[in-house]
C-alpha positions, 0 to 999 in steps of 0.5 A: 499499499505504502509503495503504490501511494508514493509511486502515485504521487511521484507520478503526479509531481514528477510527470512522465519518467524519462524512461522505464526500465526492466529491474529486479532482484536476483531472488526474484523470478519475474521481472519488474517495470521500473519507472526512472525520473530525471531531474536537474536537481540531481545533475553533477553540476547542480546548485545544490549543496547536498551530496544527497542530491547532486550526482546520485542515483535514489530509489524512492519506492519498489517502482520509483528511481530518481537521477540526474538528466546528466546521468540519464544521458549516460545511460542511454549512451551506454545502453546504445553501444552495450545494450543490456537484456533480461537474457544479459542483464547488468549486475554489479562486478564481484556484488561490490560497486566499490572496486576495492571492496570486491572478491579478488579476480573481480574488476578493478574498475569504477562502476558504470551507470548501468552497474549503479542501476543494477544496485538501485534495482537491489534497492526496488527490490528491497522496498518491496519486501520492506515496504513503509519500512524501506525509508527510514532503514534505507535512510539510515544504513545507505550513509555507511555505503558498502564495507565489511561491517554489519551495518553495511549489509543494507548496501552491500545486499543490493549490490549483490542483488540487483539486476538492470535488464535494459531499457523497455523499448519505447519508453525513453522521453524524446527530450532524452532521445536527443542525446542519443549518438547519430548513426552516419547515413 
């Protein structure tokens, strides 16, 4: 009930999403459609002083993720060159965004926007399971990021569980489509 009410509120205030994606947690059998909303306040170069807004992706409910327009454009470029699909989803390498926390043998590269979105899909799975407890639990434990302590479990779990199954065909808004690289004629 909580997720449906908050999701409806985001749709009312946020207008149409910039695109929709397929996402799920590893333990889920079915893919869910998740709406991704973009806002200038979350752009990397926004004037907002808070690190909780500028340059971040955030899961609000089990079916709503927010990001900056700059991240949305970068995701679109990534997906144009290496598209994710439900058959070949993007996952967080080694189950950790932080390359230094990955198991031996996992790539030591910084996470791509697609991998960060997979992490957020892990949070949508948590929001689905926790309902109205997601916000207080997420607000407390997201601050601690990934790590090796018990209080890092929330973030570690999102990275280990999240799967991004690609963009829903035809869901990218026209304003964002302008950022797609043009193919030569």
